[in-house]
C-alpha positions as CSV (number, residue, x, y, z in Angstrom):
1,X,0.1,0.0,-0.1
2,X,1.4,3.3,-0.6
3,X,0.6,6.7,0.3
4,X,1.8,10.3,-1.1
5,X,2.7,12.8,1.8
6,X,3.7,16.4,1.1
7,X,5.5,19.1,3.2
8,X,3.7,21.9,2.4
9,X,5.5,25.0,3.7
10,X,7.4,25.1,6.7
11,X,11.4,24.1,6.8
12,X,12.7,20.6,6.4
13,X,12.4,17.9,8.8
14,X,11.1,14.2,9.4
15,X,7.6,13.0,9.3
16,X,6.0,10.1,10.8
17,X,3.6,8.6,8.8
18,X,1.1,5.9,10.6
19,X,-1.0,3.1,8.5
20,X,-3.1,1.6,11.1
21,X,-4.9,-1.3,9.5
22,X,-6.7,-4.4,10.9
23,X,-5.3,-3.2,14.6
24,X,-1.9,-3.1,14.0
25,X,0.3,0.1,13.5
26,X,2.8,0.8,11.4
27,X,5.0,4.0,11.7
28,X,7.6,5.4,8.6
29,X,9.6,8.4,9.8
30,X,10.4,9.6,6.2
31,X,12.6,13.2,5.7
32,X,10.8,15.6,3.9
33,X,12.1,18.8,1.8
34,X,10.1,22.7,1.9
35,X,7.2,22.2,-1.3
36,X,8.4,18.0,-1.8
37,X,6.1,15.1,-2.3
38,X,7.5,11.1,-1.1
39,X,5.6,8.3,-1.9
40,X,5.5,6.0,1.0
41,X,5.1,1.9,0.6
42,X,4.0,-0.2,3.5
43,X,4.6,-3.6,2.4
44,X,2.2,-7.1,3.2
45,X,-0.2,-4.8,5.2
46,X,-3.1,-7.6,5.2
47,X,-0.6,-10.6,5.0
48,X,-1.8,-11.6,8.3
49,X,-6.1,-10.5,8.3
50,X,-8.8,-12.9,7.8
51,X,-10.9,-11.8,4.7
52,X,-13.0,-9.6,5.9
53,X,-13.8,-5.3,5.2
54,X,-11.5,-3.5,7.7
55,X,-11.1,-0.1,8.6
56,X,-8.2,2.0,7.6
57,X,-6.2,5.3,8.9
58,X,-3.4,7.0,7.5
59,X,-1.8,9.9,10.0
60,X,0.9,12.6,9.3
61,X,1.4,14.7,11.8
62,X,-2.1,16.7,12.2
63,X,-3.4,15.1,9.2
64,X,-4.9,11.4,8.3
65,X,-7.3,10.0,6.2
66,X,-9.8,7.3,7.0
67,X,-10.8,4.7,4.7
68,X,-11.6,0.7,3.8
69,X,-10.3,-2.3,2.7
70,X,-11.8,-5.4,1.8
71,X,-9.5,-8.2,2.0
72,X,-10.7,-11.7,0.4
73,X,-9.5,-14.7,-1.0
74,X,-9.0,-15.8,-4.3
75,X,-8.8,-19.8,-5.8
76,X,-8.5,-20.9,-9.2
77,X,-10.2,-17.6,-10.8
78,X,-9.7,-13.7,-10.7
79,X,-13.1,-13.7,-9.0
80,X,-13.1,-13.5,-4.5
81,X,-14.3,-16.8,-2.9
82,X,-17.9,-16.1,-1.9
83,X,-20.1,-17.9,1.1
84,X,-23.3,-18.9,-0.5
85,X,-25.5,-20.2,2.0
86,X,-24.2,-18.3,5.1
87,X,-22.2,-20.6,7.0
88,X,-19.1,-18.6,7.0
89,X,-17.3,-21.5,4.4
90,X,-16.0,-20.3,1.4
91,X,-18.2,-23.1,-1.0
92,X,-18.4,-20.6,-4.2
93,X,-14.4,-21.0,-4.8
94,X,-14.6,-19.5,-8.2
95,X,-16.3,-16.3,-6.9
96,X,-19.1,-16.6,-9.6
97,X,-21.8,-16.4,-6.8
98,X,-22.9,-20.2,-6.9
99,X,-22.1,-22.9,-5.6
100,X,-21.4,-26.2,-8.5
101,X,-19.1,-28.8,-9.3
102,X,-16.8,-26.5,-10.4
103,X,-16.2,-25.2,-7.2
104,X,-15.4,-28.3,-5.6
105,X,-12.9,-29.2,-8.8
106,X,-11.3,-25.9,-8.0
107,X,-11.2,-27.1,-4.7
108,X,-9.6,-30.0,-5.1
109,X,-6.8,-28.5,-7.4
110,X,-5.6,-25.6,-5.0
111,X,-6.6,-27.1,-1.1
112,X,-3.1,-27.4,-0.3
113,X,-2.0,-24.2,-1.7
114,X,-1.4,-21.5,1.1
115,X,-4.0,-19.0,0.5
116,X,-6.3,-22.0,1.3
117,X,-3.7,-23.5,4.1
118,X,-3.7,-20.1,5.6
119,X,-6.9,-19.5,6.3
120,X,-8.6,-23.1,7.7
121,X,-11.3,-21.8,9.6
122,X,-13.2,-20.7,6.4
123,X,-12.4,-23.7,4.2
124,X,-13.0,-26.3,6.9
125,X,-16.0,-28.6,5.5
126,X,-15.1,-31.8,7.5
127,X,-15.7,-29.6,10.6
128,X,-13.1,-31.0,12.5
129,X,-11.7,-27.6,13.6
130,X,-8.1,-29.0,13.6
131,X,-6.3,-25.9,11.7
132,X,-6.0,-28.0,8.6
133,X,-7.4,-28.3,5.3
134,X,-7.6,-32.4,4.0
135,X,-8.5,-34.3,1.2
136,X,-11.5,-35.0,3.9
137,X,-12.1,-31.2,3.4
138,X,-13.3,-31.3,-0.6
139,X,-14.9,-35.2,-0.1
140,X,-17.0,-33.2,2.4
141,X,-17.2,-29.6,0.1
142,X,-18.2,-32.7,-2.8
143,X,-21.1,-34.2,-0.5
144,X,-22.4,-31.3,0.4
145,X,-22.6,-30.8,-3.6
146,X,-24.2,-34.0,-4.0
147,X,-26.6,-33.5,-1.5
């Protein structure tokens, strides 16, 4: 995530730029000359966040900006995976808005990927709550589809 910070008037000096997201504050100190604008980069700010919407604040001195950030899981397509039945599990893995055999296939192809293994609470279809996603979760997702 990047933000542009400007020194409008005043003398040269350092400015603390703080990004607040998901209950974590990250601060960088940047040198600024009068009438200078610098780009400040914050890397991997969403890496430890579970999917959802988060409030974001970027502040430098007395100035601040607020907004929201949407963190989503993408598996097998460019569209975010969704929960089609409200149980908290992402059964629409291809993100097309419907649960189908193609979602089971996408899950089978990628259940060992970091994006799924790092978010076990979103893919625990076998209900084991052991923090591991296995072929049994794939089987359980298929069973849900077969009804």
